[in-house]
C-alpha distance (Angstrom), angle and dihedral (degrees) to the residues before:
residue distance angle dihedral
M1 . . .
N2 3.81 . .
D3 3.68 113.0 .
Q4 3.82 96.3 -175.1
P5 3.77 118.9 108.9
V6 3.80 111.8 -95.5
A7 3.82 92.0 -148.1
Q8 3.82 89.7 69.6
A9 3.80 93.0 67.0
T10 3.86 92.4 43.2
V11 3.80 97.2 55.0
D12 3.77 110.7 115.2
L13 3.83 103.4 -118.2
S14 3.73 92.8 -153.3
V15 3.73 91.6 73.0
L16 3.80 95.0 54.6
S17 3.78 120.3 105.1
F18 3.76 118.4 -130.8
D19 3.82 90.2 -100.7
E20 3.74 94.3 48.8
A21 3.79 93.0 47.2
L22 3.85 91.3 46.4
L23 3.79 90.2 51.0
E24 3.72 93.4 48.9
L25 3.82 90.6 48.2
Q26 3.84 90.2 51.7
R27 3.79 89.9 51.4
T28 3.80 92.3 46.8
V29 3.79 91.6 50.4
A30 3.85 92.0 46.9
E31 3.82 90.3 52.1
L32 3.75 90.9 49.9
E33 3.83 92.5 47.7
Q34 3.82 91.0 54.5
G35 3.78 87.6 68.6
G36 3.78 126.5 -166.0
L37 3.76 93.6 98.2
P38 3.73 126.0 139.9
L39 3.87 112.5 -99.8
E40 3.81 93.3 -111.8
R41 3.79 93.1 51.9
S42 3.81 91.2 46.9
I43 3.78 90.0 52.4
A44 3.77 93.2 46.3
L45 3.84 90.3 49.8
Y46 3.84 90.9 48.4
E47 3.77 92.0 50.3
R48 3.79 90.3 49.3
G49 3.79 90.5 48.2
V50 3.79 91.3 53.3
A51 3.81 91.4 49.4
L52 3.81 91.6 48.1
H53 3.79 91.7 48.1
E54 3.82 89.4 52.3
R55 3.87 89.5 49.6
C56 3.83 90.0 51.9
A57 3.86 92.4 45.9
A58 3.82 91.0 49.8
L59 3.78 93.0 49.1
L60 3.86 90.7 48.4
G61 3.82 89.7 49.0
E62 3.79 90.3 53.6
A63 3.80 91.7 48.0
E64 3.78 90.1 51.0
L65 3.73 91.6 49.8
R66 3.75 90.1 51.7
V67 3.83 92.0 50.2
K68 3.81 90.1 49.2
K69 3.77 90.9 50.4
L70 3.77 89.4 52.6
L71 3.82 92.2 49.6
E72 3.79 93.5 47.3
R73 3.74 97.7 55.2
S74 3.83 103.9 127.2
S75 3.82 92.5 -154.1
G76 3.76 90.3 61.5
A77 3.85 90.7 -128.8
L78 3.70 116.1 126.4
E79 3.80 113.0 -122.6
A80 3.80 126.2 166.2
A81 3.81 112.5 -133.8
E82 3.84 125.3 -169.7
I83 3.80 106.0 -126.0
R84 3.74 135.4 158.7
A85 3.72 130.9 -146.9
A86 3.84 90.3 -101.0
D87 3.83 88.5 62.1
E88 3.81 93.4 62.2
T89 3.77 92.9 102.3
D90 3.85 93.5 49.0
G91 3.85 96.3 95.6
D92 3.75 116.9 -155.0
């Protein structure tokens, strides 16, 4: 009934890079836009699209925090720091 690979839905989104997640989101949207899908497949694709969008947004948020951290260095020296969105309130 469903000829789409099952592995696609079982991939842990937290391991996808931004580029991988964005590409997968684009593929998902393209499949939805084609139309003519069974309701269950459309819902599954929509749910996956939302999850992929959230992954991309989280990765962009982390990148933004890293850039802010670089710009806020009081010494003026550029230094990359690994931080996560939860570290935003940590103040440096």
